[in-house]
Structures are given as C-alpha cells and as structure tokens.
C-alpha positions in Angstrom: 0.0 0.0 0.1 1.3 3.4 -0.9 2.0 6.3 1.5 -1.0 8.2 0.1 -3.2 5.2 0.2 -2.3 4.8 4.0 -3.0 8.6 4.9 -6.0 9.2 2.7 -8.4 8.3 5.5 -6.7 10.8 7.8 -6.0 13.6 5.3 -8.9 15.7 6.4 -7.6 15.6 10.0 -4.1 16.7 8.8 -5.1 19.5 6.4 -8.4 21.2 7.5 -10.2 23.8 5.4 -8.5 27.2 5.9 -10.9 30.0 5.9 -8.3 32.6 5.3 -7.0 30.6 2.3 -10.6 30.5 0.8 -11.1 34.2 1.4 -7.8 35.0 -0.3 -8.9 33.0 -3.4 -12.3 34.6 -3.5 -10.6 38.0 -3.3 -8.2 37.4 -6.1 -10.4 35.4 -8.5 -13.8 36.9 -9.1 -16.7 34.7 -8.4 -18.9 35.8 -11.4 -19.4 32.3 -13.0 -15.8 31.6 -12.9 -14.0 28.3 -13.7 -11.1 27.5 -11.4 -8.5 24.8 -11.4 -7.2 23.3 -8.2 -3.8 21.7 -8.9 -2.6 19.2 -6.4 -6.2 18.9 -4.9 -5.5 15.9 -2.6 -8.9 14.6 -1.3 -10.7 17.7 -2.6 -11.2 19.6 0.6 -10.4 23.0 -0.9 -12.1 22.2 -4.2 -15.4 21.2 -2.6 -15.3 24.4 -0.6 -14.6 26.5 -3.7 -17.6 24.8 -5.3 -19.8 27.0 -3.1 -18.6 30.1 -4.9 -17.6 29.4 -8.5 -19.5 28.0 -11.5 -17.1 25.1 -12.1 -14.2 23.7 -10.3 -11.6 21.2 -11.7 -9.5 19.3 -9.1 -6.4 17.4 -10.4 -3.9 15.2 -8.5 -1.4 12.6 -9.6 -2.4 10.2 -6.8 -5.1 7.8 -7.6 -6.3 7.2 -4.0 -6.6 10.9 -3.3 -8.8 11.3 -6.4 -10.9 8.2 -5.4 -11.5 9.8 -2.0 -12.3 13.2 -3.5 -14.9 11.5 -5.9 -16.4 9.7 -3.0 -16.7 12.8 -0.9 -18.2 14.8 -4.0 -20.9 12.1 -4.5 -23.2 12.3 -7.6 -24.9 15.6 -6.7 -22.1 18.1 -7.3 -22.0 18.3 -11.0 -20.1 21.5 -11.0 -17.0 19.8 -9.6 -14.8 17.6 -11.5 -11.8 15.5 -10.2 -9.3 13.8 -12.4 -6.0 12.0 -11.9 -3.8 14.3 -14.2 -0.2 15.4 -13.9 0.2 19.2 -13.4 2.4 19.1 -16.4 -0.5 18.1 -18.7 -2.5 21.3 -18.4 -2.2 22.4 -22.0 -3.3 18.9 -23.1 -6.3 18.9 -20.8 -7.7 22.4 -21.0 -8.3 24.8 -24.0 -6.3 28.0 -24.3 -7.7 30.9 -22.1 -10.3 28.5 -20.6 -9.8 29.2 -16.9 -10.5 32.2 -14.7 -8.0 31.1 -12.2 -5.6 28.5 -11.1 -4.8 27.5 -7.5 -1.7 25.5 -6.6 -1.3 25.4 -2.9 0.0 23.0 -0.2 3.5 23.0 -1.4 2.5 21.1 -4.5 4.8 23.0 -6.8 8.0 21.8 -5.3 7.1 18.2 -6.0 8.3 18.8 -9.5 11.8 17.5 -10.2 13.6 20.6 -11.6 13.4 24.2 -12.4 12.7 23.2 -16.1 9.6 21.3 -15.0 8.4 24.4 -13.0 8.9 26.6 -16.1 7.0 24.1 -18.1 4.1 24.1 -15.5 4.1 27.9 -15.3 4.1 28.2 -19.2 1.2 25.8 -19.4 -0.6 27.7 -16.7 -0.4 30.9 -18.6 -1.6 29.1 -21.7 -4.8 27.9 -20.2 -5.8 30.8 -17.9 -7.6 33.8 -19.3 -5.6 36.9 -20.1 -6.8 38.6 -16.9 -7.0 35.4 -14.9 -4.9 34.7 -11.8 -2.3 32.0 -10.9 -2.3 31.6 -7.1 0.7 29.6 -5.6 1.7 28.7 -2.1 4.9 27.0 -1.1 7.1 26.9 2.0 9.5 29.7 2.1 12.7 27.9 1.4 14.8 31.0 1.6 14.0 30.9 5.3 14.4 27.1 5.5 17.8 27.2 4.0 19.3 30.4 5.3 18.1 29.6 8.9 18.9 25.9 8.7 15.3 25.0 9.8 15.1 21.3 10.4 11.3 20.9 11.2 7.9 22.5 10.6 5.4 23.1 13.4 3.7 20.0 14.7 0.2 19.3 13.5 -1.7 17.9 16.5 -5.4 17.5 17.2 -7.6 14.9 18.8 -7.3 12.3 16.0 -3.6 12.6 14.8 -0.2 14.0 15.3 1.8 15.0 12.2 5.6 15.5 12.4 7.5 17.2 9.5 11.3 17.6 9.1 13.7 18.6 6.4 17.2 17.4 5.4 18.8 19.8 2.9 21.4 18.4 0.4 23.2 21.5 -0.8 25.3 19.9 -3.4 22.2 18.5 -5.2 19.9 21.4 -4.3 17.3 18.9 -3.0 15.4 18.6 0.2 14.3 15.4 1.9 11.0 15.9 3.4 10.3 13.3 6.2 6.9 12.9 7.8 5.5 10.9 10.6 1.7 10.4 11.2 0.5 9.0 14.3 -3.1 7.9 14.6 -4.2 8.4 18.2 -7.1 5.9 18.2 -5.0 3.0 17.0 -1.4 4.1 17.8 -0.6 3.4 14.1 2.5 5.1 12.8 2.8 6.0 9.1 6.2 7.2 8.0 7.3 8.7 4.5 10.1 10.5 2.9 10.0 12.4 -0.3 12.5 14.5 -2.3 11.5 18.2 -2.9 13.0 21.0 -5.0 13.6 23.9 -2.6 12.7 26.9 -5.0 13.8 30.3 -3.8 11.8 33.4 -4.3 14.2 35.0 -6.9 14.3 31.8 -8.9 10.4 31.6 -8.9 10.1 35.2 -9.8 12.4 34.8 -12.9 10.4 31.7 -14.1 7.1 33.5 -13.7 8.3 36.4 -15.8 9.7 34.2 -18.4 6.4 32.3 -18.6 4.5 35.7 -19.3 3.3 36.6 -15.8 4.3 40.2 -15.9 2.6 41.2 -12.7 3.2 39.4 -9.4 2.6 40.1 -5.8 4.3 38.1 -3.0 2.8 37.5 0.4 4.0 35.8 3.5 0.5 34.5 4.5 -3.1 34.5 3.3 -3.9 37.7 5.2 -1.8 39.5 2.6 1.1 40.5 4.8 3.9 41.2 2.5 6.6 38.5 2.0 9.9 38.7 3.9 12.7 36.3 4.3 11.3 35.5 7.7 7.8 34.5 6.4 7.0 30.9 6.8 5.3 30.8 3.4 5.7 32.2 0.0 2.4 33.0 -1.6 2.3 34.4 -5.1 -0.5 36.2 -7.1 0.5 36.3 -10.6 -1.2 37.5 -13.8 
C-alpha cells in the first residue's frame, strides 16, 4: 500500500479547510460564474469548498487514491466539481487556451516537480490555459528561510485524531530537500512514515520563471492575510497575472 493510500483516510484531519485561504482565493479570483482549477487537490477539501462560490471547479492530482477519496466525498450531486487523476504538467493537453478564470496551486505542490525546467513548463502551461486577466495563485514553503536559517522541522500538526511531524534534510550539492513525515493515529497508535524529495525553490528563482512564462505582474505575500513576504515569512504566496 502506498503512502497516500495509507494517509488518505486521515488527510482531512491533517489539512483542514483554511478560511483565510478560501477568502484569499475569492478576493483574487472573481466569483462571477468563474471556472477554477485546483492543482494538487488531494482529497478535494479545498475544491469542494470553492464549489460554493464558483461556476465550475476542476481538481487534479497525480495520486489515484486521493482522487478516489475526492470523488467519494463529492458524490453524484455536485455536477459543478470535476476530479481527475492528471499530472500538473498536462494542463495544455487537458484544457483549452484561455479556458480558466484562475488556477490555484497550494499545499507546497509546486516543489514536488523535479527541476526548475519542470516548474518553468508548468508555469508556461498555466499561462496558456488561464484567461488573459486570470490569476495564478501559488503557495509553497519559504525555502529562503528554511535554507538560510537551517530550519530542520515544521510546526507539529496535532489534534484529537492525529499528530503529524514534518522535518527537512537539505542536500546543498544536489539542491534537493528530503521531506520526512511521521503520522501517528491516536485511536490505534498506528504510525505511518514517509520520505519524499522536494525541490527547494527560492523566491528569486520563482520570480524569474514567472516572468519568463509571461506573468508580468506578481505580488508576493507571507501569508493569506496578505502580509508582504519577507525572508522570515513561513510561506511564499504568489498572485500572478
């Protein structure tokens, strides 16, 4: 059983709906019958919430188990929400040019790509499928802070159901980051561990890639309350158009 198959039943306990995140999206992407793509949708928590505000939501994820759970949660009634198992590098093959009012890529999804070239590819495809006035919204961990301050772990996620530990090991020579997680299910004492390699993209690198892809206007925030990004911000949030 894969890691994501194991954690899918607990995913909604780890990553609960973030009201400030939803408010940020609604502020940046007008609701007027808009069509929005949620890249790296997981089990669909954010997509299902956005379905209350937009005409159509597309949620895509590479993991089959995440999409299976998302489809189960959606049921047969929500025709305005569509979940598919699709790579984030297949946007141009999946959507027509200028088809979308907005694209959301949150939850550190972007850095699961393997190289800056792949990120450049994703950004170029995003620019192709979003409308000229449409927005691309990104959220990743602030790797400038992680690397410069040699941060080894992220804050513990803990509630009545689970604890979720997250730590980093940075390999400077390869410019790669081992992201190690440990999920403890309190009701059963089950422990689920995983390690995945991430690409620690810096703000200046991402800014250059966005400009090259044709996103000539970008705002950078440190959180969803729109506080301006600094090197001490925990997150790097981008509004690009």
